[in-house]
C-alpha positions in Angstrom: -92.6 -44.9 -3.0 -95.1 -42.4 -4.5 -93.6 -39.9 -6.9 -94.9 -36.3 -7.0 -95.6 -35.3 -10.6 -96.3 -31.9 -12.1 -97.2 -30.6 -15.5 -93.5 -30.4 -16.2 -92.7 -34.1 -15.6 -96.1 -35.8 -16.2 -95.2 -36.9 -19.7 -91.9 -38.5 -18.7 -93.1 -40.1 -15.4 -96.5 -41.3 -16.6 -97.0 -41.3 -20.3 -93.6 -42.6 -21.2 -93.3 -45.0 -18.2 -92.3 -48.6 -19.1 -94.3 -49.7 -16.0 -98.1 -49.4 -15.5 -98.9 -46.2 -13.5 -101.5 -45.3 -10.9 -101.9 -41.5 -10.6 -103.6 -40.1 -7.5 -105.0 -36.7 -8.5 -105.6 -34.7 -5.3 -105.5 -31.3 -3.5 -104.4 -30.5 0.0 -107.9 -29.0 1.0 -109.7 -32.2 -0.1 -110.5 -34.4 3.0 -111.3 -37.6 1.0 -108.0 -37.1 -0.8 -106.2 -37.2 2.5 -108.1 -40.4 3.4 -107.0 -42.1 0.2 -103.3 -41.1 0.4 -102.4 -43.8 2.9 -104.1 -46.4 0.7 -102.1 -45.4 -2.3 -98.9 -45.4 -0.1 -99.6 -48.9 1.0 -100.3 -50.1 -2.5 -97.0 -48.5 -3.6 -95.1 -50.6 -1.1 -96.9 -53.8 -2.2 -96.4 -53.3 -5.9 -92.9 -51.7 -5.7 -91.0 -52.4 -8.9 -94.1 -53.6 -10.8 -96.3 -50.5 -10.8 -95.3 -46.9 -10.6 -97.4 -44.7 -8.2 -97.6 -41.0 -8.7 -99.4 -38.1 -7.0 -100.5 -35.0 -8.8 -101.8 -31.9 -7.1 -104.6 -30.6 -9.3 -104.3 -27.0 -8.0 -100.6 -26.9 -9.0 -101.1 -28.7 -12.3 -104.5 -27.6 -13.7 -103.6 -28.3 -17.3 -103.2 -32.0 -16.6 -106.5 -32.1 -14.7 -108.2 -30.3 -17.6 -106.6 -32.6 -20.2 -108.2 -35.6 -18.5 -111.4 -33.8 -17.7 -111.1 -34.3 -13.9 -114.3 -33.1 -12.4 -114.0 -34.6 -8.9 -111.1 -35.5 -6.6 -109.7 -37.8 -5.4 -109.5 -39.4 -8.8 -107.2 -42.4 -9.4 -106.2 -43.0 -13.0 -104.5 -46.2 -14.2 -102.3 -45.9 -17.2 -100.7 -48.6 -19.3 -98.6 -47.9 -22.3 -99.3 -44.2 -21.9 -103.1 -44.7 -22.2 -105.7 -44.4 -19.4 -107.2 -47.9 -18.9 -109.3 -47.3 -15.8 -110.4 -44.5 -13.5 -111.7 -44.6 -10.0 -113.4 -41.5 -8.4 -113.7 -41.1 -4.7 -112.0 -42.4 -1.6 -112.1 -46.2 -2.0 -110.5 -48.9 0.2 -107.4 -50.8 -0.8 -109.5 -54.0 -1.5 -111.4 -52.1 -4.2 -108.2 -50.9 -5.9 -106.1 -54.1 -5.7 -108.0 -56.0 -8.4 -107.7 -53.0 -10.8 -104.0 -52.9 -10.2 -103.7 -56.7 -10.8 -105.4 -56.2 -14.2 -102.6 -53.9 -15.2 -99.9 -56.5 -14.6 
């Protein structure tokens, strides 16, 4: 399951999460974002209970995007212990993300 996060719940869902978190930063007008969404959904199923998956619309939550200096989307950010440990920019295949997620565990 992928949780929709906003500026209001980002702190609780991502920063304070006991689990490692992958955040998919996207916008509805972004074609590559729409291509990466099913990849994130698939990974969320595979790592259910071990990694939290969140999706943040940068148009609706510009402060979070600015805080992390997001210049291009899709951007996938990996958090552990409230800190960014890795960032992937662009629509990448599942096989490129899986090793990065494994490193979080």
